[in-house]
N, C-alpha and C positions, 0 to 999 in steps of 0.2 A: 232527300236524295243526297244532299251535300255530305251528310254523315257517312253514308255508304261509300261515296267517292273518297272521302278523307281516310276512311278505314282501309280501303283497298290500296290507296297510295302509301299509307304507313306500312302495310304488309309488304308491298313491293319494295319499298325503301329498305326495310329490314332484310329482306331476302337479298337485295342487291348488295347491301353491306356485308352480309355473310359470304356471298360469292366473291366479293373483292378481297376479303381477308383470306379466303381459300386460295385465290390466285396468288396472293403474296406468299402464302405458305408453300405453294407449288414452286414459285420462283426461288425461294430459299432452298428448297430441296434440290432443285436443279443447279443452283449456284454452288451449294456446299458439297456437291458430289465430287468436285475437283479438289477439295481440300485434302490435306494429309489426314491420316486416320484419326489421330487424337483431336485435331482441330475441327473435324466435321461432326463429332459426336453430339455436342450441344445443339448446333443449328438443326441437325437432322431430327433429333428427338423432339425438339421444340416445334419444328414445322409439322412433323407427323402428328404430334398431340394436337396442334392447332387444326390440322385437317380433320382429325377425329371429332373435335368439338364442333367444327363447322358442319360435319355430316350429321351429328346429333341434332344440332339446331335446325338444319334444313329438314330433317325428318320430323322434328317437333312441329315446324311450321306447316309441313305438308299434312301431317295428321290433323292439325288444327283446322286446316282448310277443308279437308275431307269431311270432318265432323260438322263443319259449318259453324264452328264456334268462332266468334269474333270478339276482340277485346272492346268492351264498351268504354265510353268516356268516363263513366262512373268508376269502373274497375281500374282503368289505366294500365300502364305498363308495370310489370312486376319489378319493383325496386327494393326487394327485401334486403339487399346488401348495401344499399345507399342510404345515407342519413337523410331522412325526409322529415325530421322533427321540425317543429315550428321555428325554433331558434336557429336551425341550420339553413332555413329558407330565406332569411333576412340578410341584412348588411353584415351582421356579425359573422354569420356562417361564411359569407363570401370572403371576408377578411381572413378568417381562419384558413380557408382553402388557399387563398393567395399567399398566405404566410408559409404554408407547407411548400407551395410551388416555388417561392423565393428561396427556401432552404435548398431545394433540389437544384435550382439554378446556381446557387452559391457553391454547391458541391462540384458541379460541372466546371465552374470558373476556377475553383481550387485545383481540380485535376488538370485543367489546361495550363494553369500557371506553375504549379509545383510538382505535378506528377501524381500518379494514383496512390502511391504509398504515403507520401506526406499529406495529401489531401484527406486520406482516410484517418490518419493519426490526428489531424486537426479537426476535421468535420464531425466525425462520429461522436467524440466526447462532447463537443460543443452542442450538437443537436440533442443528444440524450440528456445532458445536464441542463442546458438553458431552456430548451423547448419542453421537454418531458419530465424535468425535475428528477432525473435518475440519480442514484447514488454514484459517486465517482468511481467506486470500486467495480461496480457493474459495467460502467462505461469502459474502464480500463480492460476488463476481461473481454468485452466484446471486441475492442480494438486489437488485443493480442490474438484473439481467435481469427479475426479477419486478416491480420498480417500473416498468421500461420497458413491460412487458406491461400493467400496470394503467393506465399513462398512455395507451397506445394504445387499450385497450378503452374508457376514459373519453372520449378525444378523438374517436375515429372511430365508435364505436357508441353513445355517450351513456350508457354504463353508470354507474350510481350505486353508489359503494362505500359500505359502512356507515360512518357518521361517528363512531360511538362516543358514549358518555355524556359523557365529558370532552372538551370542544371544544378540541383542540390543533391549530392550523393546520399544514398540510403544504404541500410545494412545489406540488402540483397538486390 
C-alpha cells in the first residue's frame, strides 16, 4: 500500500508544481500588461507559451490518470533530456554541474560589477575558450553577434542594459 500512496503523492506533487508554474505565468501576464508595447512582447509571449505547456502537461497527467497508467518504480520518471549516465551520477558529474553553475554565477557577478556589455565581452570568450575549448575566432564571432543583438535591442526597443557598479564606458 505504501507504493500506491507514494505514487499518488508524486502525482499530486507534479500536478501542484505545474499549477504553481501556471500561476506564475498568469502573474507575469497580468504584470506585463501595463508595460509599453515593445517591453511587454517577450514577457507576454513567454508567459502564454508557459501556460500552453502547463495545459499540455495537465492534460497529459489527466489522460494518464483516466487510463489508470501509473509510473512504476522500475520505469521511473522520463528523464530523456537529462544526463543519467553512470559517470554523471557520481562525484565527477556533480563537480561538472557545479562548475557550470559557478560559470553562470561568475557571469552574474561580472554583470553586477562591470555592466552587461563588458561582462559579455569578457565572459563569453572565456567560457567558450577555457571551458569548451572553442576556437578564438568562433568566440569572437559570437561576442560580436551578441553585441550587435544588444545594440539592436537598445536602439530599437529602448532596452536598458545593466550598467554595473563600476562605471566603465562602452561603445553604445
